[in-house]
mmCIF file of the N, C-alpha and C atoms, coordinates in Angstrom:
data_MODEL
# 
_entry.id   MODEL 
# 
loop_
_atom_site.group_PDB 
_atom_site.id 
_atom_site.type_symbol 
_atom_site.label_atom_id 
_atom_site.label_alt_id 
_atom_site.label_comp_id 
_atom_site.label_asym_id 
_atom_site.label_entity_id 
_atom_site.label_seq_id 
_atom_site.pdbx_PDB_ins_code 
_atom_site.Cartn_x 
_atom_site.Cartn_y 
_atom_site.Cartn_z 
_atom_site.occupancy 
_atom_site.B_iso_or_equiv 
_atom_site.pdbx_formal_charge 
_atom_site.auth_seq_id 
_atom_site.auth_comp_id 
_atom_site.auth_asym_id 
_atom_site.auth_atom_id 
_atom_site.pdbx_PDB_model_num 
ATOM 1   N N  . MET A 1 1  ? -180.625 -5.677  237.033 1.00 0.00 ? 1  MET A N  1 
ATOM 2   C CA . MET A 1 1  ? -182.693 -5.846  237.520 1.00 0.00 ? 1  MET A CA 1 
ATOM 3   C C  . MET A 1 1  ? -183.856 -6.213  236.646 1.00 0.00 ? 1  MET A C  1 
ATOM 4   N N  . ASN A 1 2  ? -184.279 -6.451  236.484 1.00 0.00 ? 2  ASN A N  1 
ATOM 5   C CA . ASN A 1 2  ? -185.137 -6.842  236.494 1.00 0.00 ? 2  ASN A CA 1 
ATOM 6   C C  . ASN A 1 2  ? -185.960 -5.606  235.951 1.00 0.00 ? 2  ASN A C  1 
ATOM 7   N N  . LEU A 1 3  ? -186.695 -5.982  234.614 1.00 0.00 ? 3  LEU A N  1 
ATOM 8   C CA . LEU A 1 3  ? -187.887 -4.906  234.169 1.00 0.00 ? 3  LEU A CA 1 
ATOM 9   C C  . LEU A 1 3  ? -189.172 -5.180  235.601 1.00 0.00 ? 3  LEU A C  1 
ATOM 10  N N  . ALA A 1 4  ? -189.423 -5.602  235.975 1.00 0.00 ? 4  ALA A N  1 
ATOM 11  C CA . ALA A 1 4  ? -190.213 -5.133  237.297 1.00 0.00 ? 4  ALA A CA 1 
ATOM 12  C C  . ALA A 1 4  ? -189.569 -4.510  238.854 1.00 0.00 ? 4  ALA A C  1 
ATOM 13  N N  . ASN A 1 5  ? -188.795 -4.754  238.965 1.00 0.00 ? 5  ASN A N  1 
ATOM 14  C CA . ASN A 1 5  ? -187.812 -4.649  240.682 1.00 0.00 ? 5  ASN A CA 1 
ATOM 15  C C  . ASN A 1 5  ? -187.677 -2.977  239.532 1.00 0.00 ? 5  ASN A C  1 
ATOM 16  N N  . PHE A 1 6  ? -187.030 -2.879  238.808 1.00 0.00 ? 6  PHE A N  1 
ATOM 17  C CA . PHE A 1 6  ? -186.548 -1.173  237.678 1.00 0.00 ? 6  PHE A CA 1 
ATOM 18  C C  . PHE A 1 6  ? -188.356 -0.422  238.306 1.00 0.00 ? 6  PHE A C  1 
ATOM 19  N N  . VAL A 1 7  ? -189.482 -0.966  237.729 1.00 0.00 ? 7  VAL A N  1 
ATOM 20  C CA . VAL A 1 7  ? -190.762 -0.478  237.603 1.00 0.00 ? 7  VAL A CA 1 
ATOM 21  C C  . VAL A 1 7  ? -191.208 0.470   239.566 1.00 0.00 ? 7  VAL A C  1 
ATOM 22  N N  . LYS A 1 8  ? -191.204 -1.306  239.906 1.00 0.00 ? 8  LYS A N  1 
ATOM 23  C CA . LYS A 1 8  ? -190.948 -1.017  241.604 1.00 0.00 ? 8  LYS A CA 1 
ATOM 24  C C  . LYS A 1 8  ? -189.958 -0.042  242.178 1.00 0.00 ? 8  LYS A C  1 
ATOM 25  N N  . GLY A 1 9  ? -189.839 0.424   241.562 1.00 0.00 ? 9  GLY A N  1 
ATOM 26  C CA . GLY A 1 9  ? -188.301 1.329   242.588 1.00 0.00 ? 9  GLY A CA 1 
ATOM 27  C C  . GLY A 1 9  ? -188.491 2.470   242.047 1.00 0.00 ? 9  GLY A C  1 
ATOM 28  N N  . LYS A 1 10 ? -188.704 2.453   240.257 1.00 0.00 ? 10 LYS A N  1 
ATOM 29  C CA . LYS A 1 10 ? -188.541 3.718   240.510 1.00 0.00 ? 10 LYS A CA 1 
ATOM 30  C C  . LYS A 1 10 ? -190.439 4.755   241.016 1.00 0.00 ? 10 LYS A C  1 
ATOM 31  N N  . ARG A 1 11 ? -191.438 4.017   240.810 1.00 0.00 ? 11 ARG A N  1 
ATOM 32  C CA . ARG A 1 11 ? -192.374 4.048   241.161 1.00 0.00 ? 11 ARG A CA 1 
ATOM 33  C C  . ARG A 1 11 ? -192.346 4.595   243.180 1.00 0.00 ? 11 ARG A C  1 
ATOM 34  N N  . LYS A 1 12 ? -191.859 4.011   243.472 1.00 0.00 ? 12 LYS A N  1 
ATOM 35  C CA . LYS A 1 12 ? -191.797 3.803   245.167 1.00 0.00 ? 12 LYS A CA 1 
ATOM 36  C C  . LYS A 1 12 ? -191.194 5.184   245.167 1.00 0.00 ? 12 LYS A C  1 
ATOM 37  N N  . ALA A 1 13 ? -190.266 5.056   244.567 1.00 0.00 ? 13 ALA A N  1 
ATOM 38  C CA . ALA A 1 13 ? -189.002 6.519   244.269 1.00 0.00 ? 13 ALA A CA 1 
ATOM 39  C C  . ALA A 1 13 ? -189.453 7.947   243.771 1.00 0.00 ? 13 ALA A C  1 
ATOM 40  N N  . VAL A 1 14 ? -190.671 7.549   243.610 1.00 0.00 ? 14 VAL A N  1 
ATOM 41  C CA . VAL A 1 14 ? -191.217 8.659   243.645 1.00 0.00 ? 14 VAL A CA 1 
ATOM 42  C C  . VAL A 1 14 ? -192.879 9.355   244.253 1.00 0.00 ? 14 VAL A C  1 
ATOM 43  N N  . LYS A 1 15 ? -192.732 7.930   244.951 1.00 0.00 ? 15 LYS A N  1 
ATOM 44  C CA . LYS A 1 15 ? -194.104 8.251   246.342 1.00 0.00 ? 15 LYS A CA 1 
ATOM 45  C C  . LYS A 1 15 ? -194.895 8.537   245.183 1.00 0.00 ? 15 LYS A C  1 
ATOM 46  N N  . LEU A 1 16 ? -195.437 7.186   244.357 1.00 0.00 ? 16 LEU A N  1 
ATOM 47  C CA . LEU A 1 16 ? -196.755 7.092   244.075 1.00 0.00 ? 16 LEU A CA 1 
ATOM 48  C C  . LEU A 1 16 ? -197.274 5.610   244.252 1.00 0.00 ? 16 LEU A C  1 
ATOM 49  N N  . THR A 1 17 ? -198.442 5.575   244.402 1.00 0.00 ? 17 THR A N  1 
ATOM 50  C CA . THR A 1 17 ? -199.288 4.285   244.792 1.00 0.00 ? 17 THR A CA 1 
ATOM 51  C C  . THR A 1 17 ? -199.426 3.156   243.067 1.00 0.00 ? 17 THR A C  1 
ATOM 52  N N  . GLN A 1 18 ? -199.307 2.163   243.003 1.00 0.00 ? 18 GLN A N  1 
ATOM 53  C CA . GLN A 1 18 ? -199.562 1.338   241.927 1.00 0.00 ? 18 GLN A CA 1 
ATOM 54  C C  . GLN A 1 18 ? -201.623 1.960   241.462 1.00 0.00 ? 18 GLN A C  1 
ATOM 55  N N  . PRO A 1 19 ? -202.044 2.653   242.279 1.00 0.00 ? 19 PRO A N  1 
ATOM 56  C CA . PRO A 1 19 ? -202.958 2.427   241.165 1.00 0.00 ? 19 PRO A CA 1 
ATOM 57  C C  . PRO A 1 19 ? -203.103 4.100   240.702 1.00 0.00 ? 19 PRO A C  1 
ATOM 58  N N  . GLU A 1 20 ? -201.846 5.540   241.366 1.00 0.00 ? 20 GLU A N  1 
ATOM 59  C CA . GLU A 1 20 ? -202.034 6.759   241.043 1.00 0.00 ? 20 GLU A CA 1 
ATOM 60  C C  . GLU A 1 20 ? -200.594 6.135   239.679 1.00 0.00 ? 20 GLU A C  1 
ATOM 61  N N  . LEU A 1 21 ? -199.803 5.198   239.618 1.00 0.00 ? 21 LEU A N  1 
ATOM 62  C CA . LEU A 1 21 ? -199.101 5.051   238.704 1.00 0.00 ? 21 LEU A CA 1 
ATOM 63  C C  . LEU A 1 21 ? -199.843 4.402   237.683 1.00 0.00 ? 21 LEU A C  1 
ATOM 64  N N  . ALA A 1 22 ? -200.978 3.511   237.408 1.00 0.00 ? 22 ALA A N  1 
ATOM 65  C CA . ALA A 1 22 ? -202.051 3.272   236.691 1.00 0.00 ? 22 ALA A CA 1 
ATOM 66  C C  . ALA A 1 22 ? -202.787 4.677   235.754 1.00 0.00 ? 22 ALA A C  1 
ATOM 67  N N  . GLU A 1 23 ? -203.209 5.728   236.695 1.00 0.00 ? 23 GLU A N  1 
ATOM 68  C CA . GLU A 1 23 ? -203.992 6.707   236.354 1.00 0.00 ? 23 GLU A CA 1 
ATOM 69  C C  . GLU A 1 23 ? -202.743 7.174   235.171 1.00 0.00 ? 23 GLU A C  1 
ATOM 70  N N  . LYS A 1 24 ? -201.729 7.876   236.236 1.00 0.00 ? 24 LYS A N  1 
ATOM 71  C CA . LYS A 1 24 ? -200.799 8.715   235.328 1.00 0.00 ? 24 LYS A CA 1 
ATOM 72  C C  . LYS A 1 24 ? -200.646 7.968   234.593 1.00 0.00 ? 24 LYS A C  1 
ATOM 73  N N  . ALA A 1 25 ? -200.457 7.025   234.043 1.00 0.00 ? 25 ALA A N  1 
ATOM 74  C CA . ALA A 1 25 ? -199.475 7.029   232.871 1.00 0.00 ? 25 ALA A CA 1 
ATOM 75  C C  . ALA A 1 25 ? -200.646 6.150   231.992 1.00 0.00 ? 25 ALA A C  1 
ATOM 76  N N  . GLY A 1 26 ? -201.919 6.022   231.914 1.00 0.00 ? 26 GLY A N  1 
ATOM 77  C CA . GLY A 1 26 ? -202.787 5.350   231.103 1.00 0.00 ? 26 GLY A CA 1 
ATOM 78  C C  . GLY A 1 26 ? -203.295 4.006   230.514 1.00 0.00 ? 26 GLY A C  1 
ATOM 79  N N  . VAL A 1 27 ? -203.191 3.552   232.480 1.00 0.00 ? 27 VAL A N  1 
ATOM 80  C CA . VAL A 1 27 ? -203.172 2.140   232.055 1.00 0.00 ? 27 VAL A CA 1 
ATOM 81  C C  . VAL A 1 27 ? -204.064 1.272   232.777 1.00 0.00 ? 27 VAL A C  1 
ATOM 82  N N  . GLY A 1 28 ? -204.562 -0.183  233.449 1.00 0.00 ? 28 GLY A N  1 
ATOM 83  C CA . GLY A 1 28 ? -205.344 -0.303  234.064 1.00 0.00 ? 28 GLY A CA 1 
ATOM 84  C C  . GLY A 1 28 ? -203.828 -0.462  235.692 1.00 0.00 ? 28 GLY A C  1 
ATOM 85  N N  . LEU A 1 29 ? -204.795 -0.484  237.089 1.00 0.00 ? 29 LEU A N  1 
ATOM 86  C CA . LEU A 1 29 ? -203.990 -0.740  237.654 1.00 0.00 ? 29 LEU A CA 1 
ATOM 87  C C  . LEU A 1 29 ? -203.592 -2.055  237.345 1.00 0.00 ? 29 LEU A C  1 
ATOM 88  N N  . ARG A 1 30 ? -204.594 -3.343  237.269 1.00 0.00 ? 30 ARG A N  1 
ATOM 89  C CA . ARG A 1 30 ? -204.144 -4.877  236.842 1.00 0.00 ? 30 ARG A CA 1 
ATOM 90  C C  . ARG A 1 30 ? -202.785 -4.651  235.857 1.00 0.00 ? 30 ARG A C  1 
ATOM 91  N N  . PHE A 1 31 ? -202.661 -4.332  235.426 1.00 0.00 ? 31 PHE A N  1 
ATOM 92  C CA . PHE A 1 31 ? -201.542 -4.308  234.677 1.00 0.00 ? 31 PHE A CA 1 
ATOM 93  C C  . PHE A 1 31 ? -200.441 -3.669  235.171 1.00 0.00 ? 31 PHE A C  1 
ATOM 94  N N  . VAL A 1 32 ? -200.248 -2.335  235.254 1.00 0.00 ? 32 VAL A N  1 
ATOM 95  C CA . VAL A 1 32 ? -199.526 -2.619  236.796 1.00 0.00 ? 32 VAL A CA 1 
ATOM 96  C C  . VAL A 1 32 ? -198.866 -3.060  237.440 1.00 0.00 ? 32 VAL A C  1 
ATOM 97  N N  . ARG A 1 33 ? -199.667 -4.023  238.221 1.00 0.00 ? 33 ARG A N  1 
ATOM 98  C CA . ARG A 1 33 ? -199.811 -5.207  239.291 1.00 0.00 ? 33 ARG A CA 1 
ATOM 99  C C  . ARG A 1 33 ? -198.791 -6.086  238.281 1.00 0.00 ? 33 ARG A C  1 
ATOM 100 N N  . GLU A 1 34 ? -199.548 -6.454  237.387 1.00 0.00 ? 34 GLU A N  1 
ATOM 101 C CA . GLU A 1 34 ? -198.910 -7.839  236.614 1.00 0.00 ? 34 GLU A CA 1 
ATOM 102 C C  . GLU A 1 34 ? -197.240 -7.670  236.054 1.00 0.00 ? 34 GLU A C  1 
ATOM 103 N N  . LEU A 1 35 ? -197.020 -5.812  235.743 1.00 0.00 ? 35 LEU A N  1 
ATOM 104 C CA . LEU A 1 35 ? -195.792 -5.736  235.453 1.00 0.00 ? 35 LEU A CA 1 
ATOM 105 C C  . LEU A 1 35 ? -195.098 -6.388  236.588 1.00 0.00 ? 35 LEU A C  1 
ATOM 106 N N  . GLU A 1 36 ? -195.024 -5.364  237.924 1.00 0.00 ? 36 GLU A N  1 
ATOM 107 C CA . GLU A 1 36 ? -194.189 -5.212  239.124 1.00 0.00 ? 36 GLU A CA 1 
ATOM 108 C C  . GLU A 1 36 ? -193.909 -6.332  239.086 1.00 0.00 ? 36 GLU A C  1 
ATOM 109 N N  . GLN A 1 37 ? -195.262 -7.310  238.572 1.00 0.00 ? 37 GLN A N  1 
ATOM 110 C CA . GLN A 1 37 ? -195.091 -9.546  239.443 1.00 0.00 ? 37 GLN A CA 1 
ATOM 111 C C  . GLN A 1 37 ? -194.264 -9.639  238.501 1.00 0.00 ? 37 GLN A C  1 
ATOM 112 N N  . GLY A 1 38 ? -193.536 -9.383  237.023 1.00 0.00 ? 38 GLY A N  1 
ATOM 113 C CA . GLY A 1 38 ? -192.918 -10.367 236.669 1.00 0.00 ? 38 GLY A CA 1 
ATOM 114 C C  . GLY A 1 38 ? -193.428 -10.765 235.694 1.00 0.00 ? 38 GLY A C  1 
ATOM 115 N N  . LYS A 1 39 ? -194.354 -10.713 235.142 1.00 0.00 ? 39 LYS A N  1 
ATOM 116 C CA . LYS A 1 39 ? -195.305 -10.909 234.203 1.00 0.00 ? 39 LYS A CA 1 
ATOM 117 C C  . LYS A 1 39 ? -194.278 -11.294 232.618 1.00 0.00 ? 39 LYS A C  1 
ATOM 118 N N  . GLU A 1 40 ? -195.077 -12.336 232.283 1.00 0.00 ? 40 GLU A N  1 
ATOM 119 C CA . GLU A 1 40 ? -193.661 -12.654 231.130 1.00 0.00 ? 40 GLU A CA 1 
ATOM 120 C C  . GLU A 1 40 ? -194.072 -12.145 229.732 1.00 0.00 ? 40 GLU A C  1 
ATOM 121 N N  . SER A 1 41 ? -195.660 -12.805 229.726 1.00 0.00 ? 41 SER A N  1 
ATOM 122 C CA . SER A 1 41 ? -196.182 -11.217 228.619 1.00 0.00 ? 41 SER A CA 1 
ATOM 123 C C  . SER A 1 41 ? -196.743 -10.198 228.619 1.00 0.00 ? 41 SER A C  1 
ATOM 124 N N  . LEU A 1 42 ? -196.107 -9.102  228.720 1.00 0.00 ? 42 LEU A N  1 
ATOM 125 C CA . LEU A 1 42 ? -197.274 -8.146  228.697 1.00 0.00 ? 42 LEU A CA 1 
ATOM 126 C C  . LEU A 1 42 ? -196.964 -7.389  227.207 1.00 0.00 ? 42 LEU A C  1 
ATOM 127 N N  . ARG A 1 43 ? -197.996 -6.635  227.069 1.00 0.00 ? 43 ARG A N  1 
ATOM 128 C CA . ARG A 1 43 ? -197.980 -5.397  225.740 1.00 0.00 ? 43 ARG A CA 1 
ATOM 129 C C  . ARG A 1 43 ? -196.750 -4.639  225.898 1.00 0.00 ? 43 ARG A C  1 
ATOM 130 N N  . LEU A 1 44 ? -196.328 -4.587  224.322 1.00 0.00 ? 44 LEU A N  1 
ATOM 131 C CA . LEU A 1 44 ? -194.998 -3.524  224.985 1.00 0.00 ? 44 LEU A CA 1 
ATOM 132 C C  . LEU A 1 44 ? -195.524 -2.169  224.725 1.00 0.00 ? 44 LEU A C  1 
ATOM 133 N N  . ASP A 1 45 ? -196.162 -1.668  223.939 1.00 0.00 ? 45 ASP A N  1 
ATOM 134 C CA . ASP A 1 45 ? -197.061 -0.327  223.549 1.00 0.00 ? 45 ASP A CA 1 
ATOM 135 C C  . ASP A 1 45 ? -197.269 -0.406  225.513 1.00 0.00 ? 45 ASP A C  1 
ATOM 136 N N  . LYS A 1 46 ? -198.543 -0.584  225.872 1.00 0.00 ? 46 LYS A N  1 
ATOM 137 C CA . LYS A 1 46 ? -198.396 -0.484  227.649 1.00 0.00 ? 46 LYS A CA 1 
ATOM 138 C C  . LYS A 1 46 ? -197.204 -0.674  228.556 1.00 0.00 ? 46 LYS A C  1 
ATOM 139 N N  . VAL A 1 47 ? -196.169 -2.078  227.951 1.00 0.00 ? 47 VAL A N  1 
ATOM 140 C CA . VAL A 1 47 ? -195.023 -0.968  229.196 1.00 0.00 ? 47 VAL A CA 1 
ATOM 141 C C  . VAL A 1 47 ? -194.701 -0.372  229.028 1.00 0.00 ? 47 VAL A C  1 
ATOM 142 N N  . ASN A 1 48 ? -194.022 0.319   227.732 1.00 0.00 ? 48 ASN A N  1 
ATOM 143 C CA . ASN A 1 48 ? -193.418 2.044   227.415 1.00 0.00 ? 48 ASN A CA 1 
ATOM 144 C C  . ASN A 1 48 ? -194.562 3.105   227.368 1.00 0.00 ? 48 ASN A C  1 
ATOM 145 N N  . GLN A 1 49 ? -195.487 2.892   228.311 1.00 0.00 ? 49 GLN A N  1 
ATOM 146 C CA . GLN A 1 49 ? -196.251 3.954   228.916 1.00 0.00 ? 49 GLN A CA 1 
ATOM 147 C C  . GLN A 1 49 ? -196.471 3.868   230.092 1.00 0.00 ? 49 GLN A C  1 
ATOM 148 N N  . VAL A 1 50 ? -195.925 3.561   230.204 1.00 0.00 ? 50 VAL A N  1 
ATOM 149 C CA . VAL A 1 50 ? -195.147 3.573   232.329 1.00 0.00 ? 50 VAL A CA 1 
ATOM 150 C C  . VAL A 1 50 ? -193.602 4.054   232.794 1.00 0.00 ? 50 VAL A C  1 
ATOM 151 N N  . LEU A 1 51 ? -193.122 3.295   231.579 1.00 0.00 ? 51 LEU A N  1 
ATOM 152 C CA . LEU A 1 51 ? -191.616 3.770   231.131 1.00 0.00 ? 51 LEU A CA 1 
ATOM 153 C C  . LEU A 1 51 ? -192.219 5.100   230.691 1.00 0.00 ? 51 LEU A C  1 
ATOM 154 N N  . GLN A 1 52 ? -192.240 5.601   229.919 1.00 0.00 ? 52 GLN A N  1 
ATOM 155 C CA . GLN A 1 52 ? -192.162 6.888   229.146 1.00 0.00 ? 52 GLN A CA 1 
ATOM 156 C C  . GLN A 1 52 ? -192.363 8.442   230.884 1.00 0.00 ? 52 GLN A C  1 
ATOM 157 N N  . LEU A 1 53 ? -193.110 8.056   231.547 1.00 0.00 ? 53 LEU A N  1 
ATOM 158 C CA . LEU A 1 53 ? -193.468 8.504   232.946 1.00 0.00 ? 53 LEU A CA 1 
ATOM 159 C C  . LEU A 1 53 ? -192.342 9.224   234.567 1.00 0.00 ? 53 LEU A C  1 
ATOM 160 N N  . PHE A 1 54 ? -190.573 8.219   233.244 1.00 0.00 ? 54 PHE A N  1 
ATOM 161 C CA . PHE A 1 54 ? -189.702 7.922   234.392 1.00 0.00 ? 54 PHE A CA 1 
ATOM 162 C C  . PHE A 1 54 ? -188.145 8.315   233.845 1.00 0.00 ? 54 PHE A C  1 
ATOM 163 N N  . GLY A 1 55 ? -188.856 8.232   232.343 1.00 0.00 ? 55 GLY A N  1 
ATOM 164 C CA . GLY A 1 55 ? -188.081 9.001   230.850 1.00 0.00 ? 55 GLY A CA 1 
ATOM 165 C C  . GLY A 1 55 ? -187.237 7.499   230.250 1.00 0.00 ? 55 GLY A C  1 
ATOM 166 N N  . TYR A 1 56 ? -188.033 6.926   230.366 1.00 0.00 ? 56 TYR A N  1 
ATOM 167 C CA . TYR A 1 56 ? -187.008 5.351   229.891 1.00 0.00 ? 56 TYR A CA 1 
ATOM 168 C C  . TYR A 1 56 ? -188.546 4.728   228.281 1.00 0.00 ? 56 TYR A C  1 
ATOM 169 N N  . GLU A 1 57 ? -187.673 4.260   227.627 1.00 0.00 ? 57 GLU A N  1 
ATOM 170 C CA . GLU A 1 57 ? -188.259 3.247   227.109 1.00 0.00 ? 57 GLU A CA 1 
ATOM 171 C C  . GLU A 1 57 ? -187.698 2.147   226.445 1.00 0.00 ? 57 GLU A C  1 
ATOM 172 N N  . VAL A 1 58 ? -188.699 0.684   226.297 1.00 0.00 ? 58 VAL A N  1 
ATOM 173 C CA . VAL A 1 58 ? -187.813 -0.585  225.773 1.00 0.00 ? 58 VAL A CA 1 
ATOM 174 C C  . VAL A 1 58 ? -187.102 -0.698  224.828 1.00 0.00 ? 58 VAL A C  1 
ATOM 175 N N  . GLY A 1 59 ? -186.508 -1.106  224.871 1.00 0.00 ? 59 GLY A N  1 
ATOM 176 C CA . GLY A 1 59 ? -186.230 -0.794  222.505 1.00 0.00 ? 59 GLY A CA 1 
ATOM 177 C C  . GLY A 1 59 ? -184.954 -2.483  222.947 1.00 0.00 ? 59 GLY A C  1 
ATOM 178 N N  . ALA A 1 60 ? -184.190 -1.962  221.628 1.00 0.00 ? 60 ALA A N  1 
ATOM 179 C CA . ALA A 1 60 ? -183.341 -3.703  221.357 1.00 0.00 ? 60 ALA A CA 1 
ATOM 180 C C  . ALA A 1 60 ? -182.367 -2.983  222.120 1.00 0.00 ? 60 ALA A C  1 
ATOM 181 N N  . VAL A 1 61 ? -181.416 -4.247  222.334 1.00 0.00 ? 61 VAL A N  1 
ATOM 182 C CA . VAL A 1 61 ? -179.995 -4.122  222.760 1.00 0.00 ? 61 VAL A CA 1 
ATOM 183 C C  . VAL A 1 61 ? -179.421 -5.396  222.407 1.00 0.00 ? 61 VAL A C  1 
ATOM 184 N N  . LEU A 1 62 ? -178.184 -4.771  221.929 1.00 0.00 ? 62 LEU A N  1 
ATOM 185 C CA . LEU A 1 62 ? -177.044 -5.756  221.174 1.00 0.00 ? 62 LEU A CA 1 
ATOM 186 C C  . LEU A 1 62 ? -176.595 -6.382  222.443 1.00 0.00 ? 62 LEU A C  1 
ATOM 187 N N  . LYS A 1 63 ? -176.937 -7.602  222.767 1.00 0.00 ? 63 LYS A N  1 
ATOM 188 C CA . LYS A 1 63 ? -176.010 -9.196  223.144 1.00 0.00 ? 63 LYS A CA 1 
ATOM 189 C C  . LYS A 1 63 ? -175.218 -9.239  222.651 1.00 0.00 ? 63 LYS A C  1 
ATOM 190 N N  . LYS A 1 64 ? -174.260 -9.373  224.547 1.00 0.00 ? 64 LYS A N  1 
ATOM 191 C CA . LYS A 1 64 ? -172.590 -9.364  224.188 1.00 0.00 ? 64 LYS A CA 1 
ATOM 192 C C  . LYS A 1 64 ? -172.808 -11.417 223.743 1.00 0.00 ? 64 LYS A C  1 
ATOM 193 N N  . PRO A 1 65 ? -172.617 -11.502 222.761 1.00 0.00 ? 65 PRO A N  1 
ATOM 194 C CA . PRO A 1 65 ? -172.128 -12.621 222.602 1.00 0.00 ? 65 PRO A CA 1 
ATOM 195 C C  . PRO A 1 65 ? -171.734 -13.603 224.490 1.00 0.00 ? 65 PRO A C  1 
ATOM 196 N N  . THR A 1 66 ? -171.883 -15.128 224.048 1.00 0.00 ? 66 THR A N  1 
ATOM 197 C CA . THR A 1 66 ? -171.968 -16.015 225.041 1.00 0.00 ? 66 THR A CA 1 
ATOM 198 C C  . THR A 1 66 ? -170.535 -16.751 225.255 1.00 0.00 ? 66 THR A C  1 
ATOM 199 N N  . THR A 1 67 ? -169.228 -16.482 225.473 1.00 0.00 ? 67 THR A N  1 
ATOM 200 C CA . THR A 1 67 ? -168.400 -17.716 225.633 1.00 0.00 ? 67 THR A CA 1 
ATOM 201 C C  . THR A 1 67 ? -167.930 -18.978 225.713 1.00 0.00 ? 67 THR A C  1 
# 
């Protein structure tokens, strides 16, 4: 699951609209829309503001080597 689908799924699970999520997270509606559309270049601090509402944050994860 990618970040866009994750955020959209969490938002829908708690029955928030995009404008409501933007307001609660303290980010702009355009940012929420771009996040849910999978824009590749987003400010990490703002992504974490949104994820914090659901008890998550973006962080470094050790990637398994491909063989």
